[in-house]
C-alpha positions in Angstrom: -3.8 -13.8 12.6 -6.3 -11.8 11.6 -5.8 -9.3 14.2 -2.1 -9.1 13.8 -3.2 -8.8 9.7 -5.7 -6.1 10.8 -3.4 -3.5 12.5 0.2 -5.1 11.0 -1.6 -3.9 8.0 -2.3 0.1 8.7 0.9 0.2 10.9 3.0 -1.0 7.8 1.1 1.6 5.6 2.3 4.4 7.8 5.8 3.2 7.7 5.6 3.2 4.1 4.2 6.6 4.1 7.1 7.8 6.1 9.5 5.7 3.9 7.8 7.5 1.0 7.8 11.3 2.5 11.4 10.9 3.6 12.5 10.1 0.3 10.7 13.0 -1.4 11.7 15.3 1.8 15.5 14.7 0.8 14.5 16.6 -2.2 13.5 19.5 -0.8 16.8 20.5 1.3 20.2 21.1 0.6 22.8 20.2 3.4 25.0 22.9 1.7 25.1 26.5 2.8 26.6 30.0 1.4 29.1 31.6 4.3 29.4 35.4 4.2 33.1 36.6 4.7 32.9 39.0 7.3 35.7 42.2 6.8 37.7 42.3 10.1 39.3 45.7 9.1 39.0 48.2 6.1 41.4 51.3 5.6 40.4 54.5 2.9 43.6 55.2 0.8 43.7 58.9 -0.1 45.0 60.1 -3.3 48.7 60.8 -2.0 48.8 56.9 -0.7 48.2 57.7 3.0 45.7 55.3 4.7 43.1 56.0 7.1 40.8 53.9 8.7 37.2 52.9 7.5 34.6 51.8 10.2 32.4 49.7 8.0 28.7 50.2 7.9 25.4 48.9 6.5 25.9 47.2 2.9 24.4 49.3 -0.1 24.6 49.5 -3.4 24.5 53.4 -3.5 28.0 54.3 -1.5 28.2 57.9 -0.3 31.8 57.9 -0.7 33.9 57.7 -3.6 37.6 57.0 -3.8 40.0 53.8 -2.7 39.3 51.4 0.0 41.2 48.1 1.3 39.4 45.3 3.1 40.7 42.7 5.1 39.2 39.1 5.9 40.0 36.0 6.9 39.1 32.6 4.8 37.7 30.1 7.1 39.4 26.6 7.1 38.2 23.4 6.5 36.0 24.8 3.7 35.0 22.4 1.0 35.2 22.7 -3.2 33.6 26.2 -4.1 33.7 29.7 -4.9 33.8 33.0 -3.9 31.1 35.2 -5.3 30.8 39.0 -5.2 29.2 42.0 -7.2 31.6 43.9 -9.5 29.4 46.5 -11.3 30.6 50.1 -10.5 33.9 49.1 -9.0 37.7 48.7 -9.7 38.5 45.4 -8.0 41.6 43.5 -6.8 41.1 40.3 -4.5 44.4 38.8 -3.2 44.6 35.5 -0.9 47.4 35.0 1.2 49.3 37.7 -0.9 48.8 36.2 -4.2 46.3 38.1 -6.5 43.5 36.0 -7.5 41.1 38.3 -9.3 40.9 41.8 -11.0 38.2 43.6 -12.8 36.7 46.9 -13.6 33.3 47.1 -14.4 30.9 49.8 -15.0 26.9 49.7 -15.4 25.2 49.5 -19.2 22.2 52.5 -19.0 18.9 50.4 -18.7 20.6 47.3 -17.4 18.9 45.2 -14.7 21.0 43.7 -12.1 24.4 43.6 -11.2 27.6 41.8 -12.5 29.4 39.0 -10.5 32.7 37.6 -10.2 32.7 33.8 -9.5 36.6 33.0 -8.6 37.0 29.1 -8.0 39.1 27.8 -5.0 40.8 24.3 -4.1 39.6 22.3 -1.5 40.6 23.1 2.0 41.5 26.7 0.6 42.7 29.2 3.6 44.3 32.3 4.5 44.2 36.1 4.5 41.6 37.9 1.9 42.5 41.3 0.9 40.4 43.5 -1.4 41.3 47.0 -2.9 37.9 48.5 -4.2 37.6 51.8 -6.3 34.1 52.9 -6.7 33.7 53.9 -10.2 29.8 54.5 -10.3 28.7 55.2 -7.2 24.6 54.6 -8.1 25.5 51.1 -9.1 28.3 49.6 -7.1 27.7 47.2 -4.1 29.8 48.8 -1.0 31.6 47.6 0.6 31.8 44.0 -1.9 29.8 41.4 -0.4 32.0 38.7 -0.3 30.3 35.4 0.0 31.9 31.5 -0.2 29.1 29.2 -2.6 29.8 25.6 -2.4 30.2 24.1 -5.8 26.7 22.4 -6.0 24.9 24.6 -4.1 23.9 27.1 -7.4 22.4 23.9 -8.8 21.0 22.0 -5.6 19.5 25.2 -3.8 17.1 26.1 -7.1 16.3 22.9 -7.7 15.1 21.8 -3.6 13.4 25.1 -3.6 11.4 24.5 -6.3 10.6 20.7 -5.0 9.4 22.2 -2.0 6.6 23.6 -3.9 6.4 21.6 -6.7 6.0 18.2 -4.8 2.7 19.2 -2.4 1.5 20.5 -5.8 1.7 17.4 -7.6 0.4 15.6 -4.4 -2.5 18.1 -4.7 -2.9 17.5 -8.5 -3.2 13.8 -8.0 -5.9 14.2 -5.2 -7.6 16.8 -7.6 -7.5 14.0 -10.6 -8.6 11.3 -8.4 -11.7 13.4 -6.8 -12.6 14.5 -10.6 -12.8 10.8 -11.6 -14.6 9.9 -8.5 -17.3 12.9 -9.7 -17.1 11.3 -13.6 -18.0 7.9 -12.3 -20.7 8.9 -10.3 -22.3 10.6 -13.5 -21.6 7.3 -15.3 -23.1 5.2 -12.4 -26.5 7.6 -11.9 -25.2 8.4 -8.6 -23.6 11.7 -8.0 -21.7 13.1 -5.1 -22.5 16.7 -5.3 -20.4 17.1 -2.8 -17.0 16.5 -4.5 -17.4 19.9 -6.1 -16.1 21.7 -3.4 -13.5 19.2 -2.6 -12.0 19.7 -6.3 -12.4 23.4 -5.8 -10.5 23.0 -3.0 -7.7 20.3 -4.0 -7.6 22.8 -7.3 -6.6 25.9 -5.1 -3.9 23.9 -2.9 -2.7 23.2 -6.6 -2.0 26.5 -8.2 -1.7 28.5 -5.1 1.7 28.0 -3.5 3.2 27.0 -6.6 2.5 30.1 -8.3 3.5 32.3 -4.9 7.2 30.8 -5.1 7.5 30.1 -9.0 4.7 31.3 -11.1 6.8 34.9 -11.8 8.8 32.9 -13.8 6.2 30.3 -15.8 2.9 32.0 -15.9 1.4 35.4 -17.6 1.0 38.2 -15.7 -3.2 37.7 -15.5 -3.0 33.9 -14.4 -0.2 35.0 -11.8 -2.6 37.2 -10.7 -5.4 35.0 -10.3 -3.3 32.3 -8.9 -1.5 33.9 -6.6 -3.8 35.7 -4.9 -4.0 35.8 -1.2 -7.9 35.4 -1.1 -7.0 31.7 -2.8 -5.8 30.2 0.8 -9.1 31.2 2.3 -11.3 30.0 -0.5 -10.1 26.9 -0.4 -10.4 26.5 3.1 -14.2 27.6 2.4 -14.3 24.7 -0.1 -13.1 22.3 2.1 -15.9 23.8 4.9 -18.5 23.4 3.1 -17.4 19.7 1.9 -17.5 18.8 5.1 -20.7 20.1 5.9 -22.0 17.7 2.7 -20.8 14.7 4.6 -22.5 14.7 8.4 -22.5 11.1 8.1 -21.5 9.5 11.6 -18.8 6.9 9.7 -17.4 9.7 7.9 -16.1 12.0 10.7 -15.1 8.5 12.5 -12.7 7.6 9.5 -11.4 11.8 9.2 -10.8 11.1 13.3 -8.9 7.8 12.9 -7.0 9.7 9.4 -6.0 12.5 12.3 -5.1 10.3 15.1 -2.8 7.8 12.9 -1.2 11.3 11.2 -1.1 13.0 14.7 0.8 10.0 16.2 3.2 9.5 12.9 3.8 13.2 13.3 4.8 13.2 16.7 6.9 10.2 16.1 8.5 12.0 13.4 9.4 15.3 15.3 10.8 13.2 18.3 13.0 11.5 15.9 13.9 14.8 14.1 14.3 16.6 17.5 17.0 14.2 18.8 18.8 14.4 15.5 18.3 18.0 15.0 16.5 17.5 11.8 14.4 19.9 9.4 11.3 19.0 10.4 12.1 19.9 14.1 13.1 23.2 13.4 10.3 23.8 11.0 7.9 22.9 13.2 9.4 25.1 16.1 9.3 28.5 13.3 6.1 27.7 12.4 4.9 27.6 15.9 6.7 30.6 17.1 5.2 32.3 14.2 1.7 31.7 15.1 2.0 32.7 18.5 4.2 35.2 18.0 3.0 37.2 15.0 -0.3 35.5 13.5 2.0 34.6 10.6 0.5 31.2 9.6 0.2 30.6 6.1 2.6 27.8 5.5 1.0 25.9 8.8 -2.1 26.6 7.5 -1.4 25.1 4.1 0.3 22.3 5.4 -2.8 21.6 7.3 -5.3 21.9 4.6 -3.3 20.1 2.3 -3.3 17.2 4.8 -7.5 17.3 4.8 -7.8 18.0 1.7 -5.8 14.6 0.5 -7.6 12.7 3.7 -11.1 13.6 2.4 -10.2 12.5 -1.4 -8.9 9.4 0.0 -11.9 8.8 2.0 -14.2 9.6 -0.6 -12.4 7.1 -2.6 -12.8 4.3 -0.2 -16.9 5.3 -0.2 -16.9 4.5 -4.1 -14.9 1.4 -3.6 -17.3 0.1 -1.0 -20.4 0.9 -2.8 -18.6 -1.0 -5.8 -18.2 -3.9 -3.3 -21.9 -3.7 -2.0 -23.0 -3.7 -5.6 -21.2 -6.7 -6.5 -22.0 -8.3 -3.3 -26.1 -7.4 -4.3 -25.7 -8.7 -8.0 -24.1 -11.8 -6.4 -26.7 -12.4 -4.0 -29.4 -11.6 -6.8 -27.4 -14.0 -8.8 -27.8 -16.9 -6.2 -31.6 -16.0 -5.4 -32.3 -16.2 -9.4 -30.1 -19.5 -9.6 -32.6 -20.8 -6.3 -35.6 -19.4 -8.6 -34.9 -21.4 -11.7 -33.4 -24.2 -9.8 -37.2 -24.6 -8.2 -39.0 -23.8 -11.6 -36.7 -26.9 -13.2 -37.7 -28.9 -10.3 -41.4 -28.1 -10.7 -41.5 -28.2 -13.9 -39.8 -32.3 -13.9 -42.1 -33.0 -11.5 -45.2 -31.8 -13.3 -43.9 -33.8 -16.5 -43.2 -36.7 -14.4 -47.0 -36.6 -13.0 -48.2 -36.2 -16.6 -46.6 -39.3 -17.5 -47.5 -40.8 -14.4 -50.9 -40.1 -15.5 -50.8 -41.6 -19.0 -49.1 -45.1 -17.4 -51.9 -44.9 -15.0 -54.6 -44.7 -17.1 -53.2 -47.7 -19.1 -52.8 -49.5 -15.9 -56.3 -48.8 -15.2 -57.4 -50.2 -18.5 -55.1 -53.4 -18.0 -56.6 -54.2 -14.6 -59.9 -53.6 -15.7 -59.5 -56.3 -18.3 -57.9 -58.6 -15.9 -60.8 -57.9 -13.4 -63.6 -58.7 -16.2 -61.4 -61.8 -17.2 -61.1 -63.0 -13.2 -57.4 -63.2 -13.2 -57.1 -61.5 -9.5 -53.5 -63.1 -9.7 -52.4 -60.4 -12.4 -54.5 -57.6 -10.5 -52.3 -58.5 -7.4 -49.1 -58.5 -9.4 -49.7 -55.1 -11.0 -50.7 -53.8 -7.8 -47.3 -54.7 -6.2 -45.4 -53.2 -9.3 -47.5 -50.1 -8.4 -46.3 -49.7 -4.9 -42.4 -50.4 -6.0 -43.1 -47.5 -8.5 -44.8 -45.3 -6.1 -41.8 -46.0 -3.6 -39.0 -45.3 -6.4 -40.6 -42.1 -6.9 -41.7 -40.6 -3.7 -39.2 -37.8 -3.1 -37.0 -38.3 0.3 -38.1 -36.3 3.6 -34.7 -34.8 5.1 -35.3 -32.5 7.6 -38.6 -30.6 8.9 -36.7 -27.4 8.0 -38.5 -26.3 4.8 -35.5 -24.5 3.4 -32.9 -26.8 4.3 -35.0 -29.7 2.8 -35.8 -28.4 -0.7 -32.1 -27.6 -1.2 -31.1 -30.8 -0.1 -34.0 -32.7 -2.3 -32.8 -30.3 -5.1 -29.2 -31.3 -4.6 -30.2 -34.7 -4.6 -32.5 -34.6 -7.4 -29.6 -33.2 -9.6 -27.1 -36.0 -8.0 -29.4 -38.7 -9.1 -29.1 -37.4 -12.7 -25.4 -37.4 -12.7 -25.4 -41.0 -11.1 -23.7 -39.6 -7.7 -24.6 -41.0 -4.7 -25.9 -38.8 -2.3 -26.9 -39.1 1.3 -27.7 -36.7 4.0 -28.2 -36.9 8.0 -29.9 -34.2 9.4 -31.1 -33.5 12.7 -32.2 -29.9 12.8 -35.4 -28.3 14.2 -38.1 -27.0 11.6 -37.5 -23.1 12.9 -33.6 -21.9 12.7 -32.6 -18.7 14.2 -30.6 -18.0 10.9 -32.7 -16.1 7.7 -33.2 -17.7 4.8 -30.6 -15.8 2.7 -27.2 -16.9 4.6 -28.2 -20.8 4.7 -29.2 -20.9 1.0 -25.8 -18.8 0.3 -23.7 -21.5 2.5 -25.8 -24.6 1.6 -26.2 -24.1 -2.3 -22.8 -23.2 -2.6 -21.7 -26.1 -0.4 -23.4 -28.6 -2.6 -23.2 -26.8 -5.9 -19.2 -27.3 -5.4 -19.6 -30.9 -4.2 -22.0 -31.6 -7.3 -19.4 -30.1 -9.7 -16.6 -31.4 -8.5 -18.5 -34.9 -8.5 -19.4 -34.6 -12.4 -15.4 -35.0 -13.2 -15.0 -38.2 -11.1 -14.7 -41.6 -13.3 -16.1 -44.1 -13.2 -19.7 -43.0 -12.0 -19.7 -45.4 -9.2 -17.1 -43.8 -7.5 -19.3 -40.4 -7.1 -20.4 -39.5 -3.7 -21.9 -36.6 -1.9 -22.3 -37.3 2.2 -24.1 -34.5 3.7 -24.6 -34.0 7.8 -26.3 -31.3 9.9 -26.9 -31.3 13.1 -27.6 -28.9 16.2 -24.7 -28.9 19.0 -24.7 -26.5 22.3 -26.4 -23.6 20.1 -24.2 -24.2 17.3 -25.5 -25.6 14.0 -22.9 -27.9 12.5 -22.7 -28.9 9.0 -20.4 -31.3 6.8 -19.8 -32.0 3.3 -17.7 -34.8 1.8 -17.4 -35.2 -1.4 -15.3 -37.1 -4.1 -13.4 -34.7 -6.8 -11.0 -35.5 -9.9 -7.9 -33.9 -11.1 -5.8 -31.8 -8.9 -6.7 -28.5 -6.6 -5.0 -25.2 -6.8 -3.9 -23.0 -4.2 -2.7 -19.5 -3.5 0.6 -18.3 -1.8 -1.1 -18.9 1.7 -2.3 -22.1 0.6 -6.0 -21.2 0.1 -7.9 -22.8 -2.7 -8.2 -21.0 -5.9 -10.8 -22.1 -8.8 -9.7 -23.8 -11.7 -12.1 -22.7 -14.2 -11.2 -20.3 -17.1 -11.6 -16.7 -16.3 -11.0 -17.4 -12.7 -12.0 -13.6 -11.9 -15.3 -14.4 -13.0 -15.2 -17.3 -10.7 -14.3 -18.1 -7.5 -17.1 -16.2 -5.2 -18.8 -19.6 -3.8 -16.0 -20.2 -1.0 -15.6 -16.5 -0.1 -19.2 -16.5 0.3 -19.5 -19.4 2.6 -16.5 -18.0 4.4 -18.3 -14.6 4.8 -21.5 -16.5 6.0 -19.7 -18.3 8.7 -17.5 -15.6 9.8 -21.1 -13.2 10.1 -21.6 -16.2 13.0 -18.4 -15.9 14.8 -16.8 -19.3 12.9 -14.6 -20.3 10.5 -14.8 -22.2 7.0 -12.7 -25.4 7.2 -11.8 -26.9 4.2 -9.8 -30.1 4.0 -8.5 -32.6 1.3 -6.5 -35.3 0.6 -4.9 -36.0 -2.9 -4.1 -39.3 -2.9 -8.2 -40.4 -1.9 -9.4 -37.4 -3.8 -11.7 -36.7 -0.9 -12.9 -32.9 -0.2 -14.4 -32.0 3.2 -16.2 -28.6 3.5 -17.2 -27.9 7.9 -18.3 -25.5 9.7 -20.2 -24.7 12.8 -22.1 -21.8 13.3 -23.0 -20.0 16.5 -26.8 -19.1 15.8 -28.2 -16.1 17.9 -30.5 -16.5 20.7 -34.3 -16.3 19.4 -35.7 -13.3 21.9 -38.6 -15.0 24.3 -42.2 -12.9 23.3 
């Protein structure tokens, strides 16, 4: 199951990435296209009405000839809703469809005006037939000649600018999110006192990716001249690459490059899969890759391809940096929990020593009284009374003597402390331990497992009523290289589980509790085992057990 989860989660993440990118990509392209109407024939109309064939050359807004011309073309069949678009400045125009005049205008250019006036002639759906345009050139310096007639789908004037803006805006937004993530990580490092200086060049790289391409494509409309000159400077792309190179040099850790390799392999595989799907369906992605590679090999123009590769690298580096910070937090949390556990062990030991000292002082005080009483009995010759007092001393000594559970010092100390705490809570405590004095397991791991296990058992028993129903049965033994540990105890109330059937804490502020089972599970997994938890609601019996595969001791 864990293997399925280990491989299934990354695969699910890749599928999610593909779905998100596909969704966003839909907003960067449009299926509608502009269609040019070619003039199939043209004549020049003389002043006397005579017509002479006219050969159509290149389109220009500075025609060499004045006069009147007639152009004939064909409106293709099967067109969707749309309109005809053409320039009208400097010309007297009349347009007919199938012999019916649908447009007429005469326009001169205003002095100093920038751009040319355009005509927009709506057409019904599935319009087709012969187009005839009569054109008289009024101002050769401003006229578009021959008239450049094209068909525009109704929504193209809106979807095309939006798709163009999204094509540059979405990657800039991704770079901006990466910039904010890296900046947040850097500031967090300052707060924690652990500054990662390699994040500075990564911030510079993501900032460059955020401003460069969007400034080149759309900055003219929104930025002031000086800002546009800086942000659209062609050297910005190379500075971004340099900043990324500095970041990579500053992160020479083997683990970093391993994660980068994993990301590269996953991304390459995903891109290949998407490319094959796009190629099979004649999609945009395969055409874009072909165009980019053709430009790379034929003319060395690779700025677009370089931008996408740089953006990918910057985002991956930002995510890896975020992972390092998260892992650092997890390590600090684990260290804090381990330190708290060690402090608890020290405090429990201190309290146990303090209790024994108090008991010893009380015993010495009582011993002095008993010696005085025995001395009086001796002087009186009451040997029977002396014998009775000696028998009472033997019984007290046996009662107060601490049980030796095992020769293993760490396990014995933990069990003795648990037995002492159980006695104070009127809990029956039984332990059967058959382990050698030395175990091939660090004391810290043994403490984490046993102390959490017994602490949970003692806390569970504390709520059981009547006290006579409280019990803990502990067993530990060696079997074929495994340290088998089992702890059974009574409990009160009901236990809470999550959606997967795993136990959850019943304490207030659950985010601050519930680490005991996690620590025990982690210790069991460290020694190639699992922590088995079972309980019966009817009998209110809880059992925790595991079998640790102990490492073999190296022979001297």
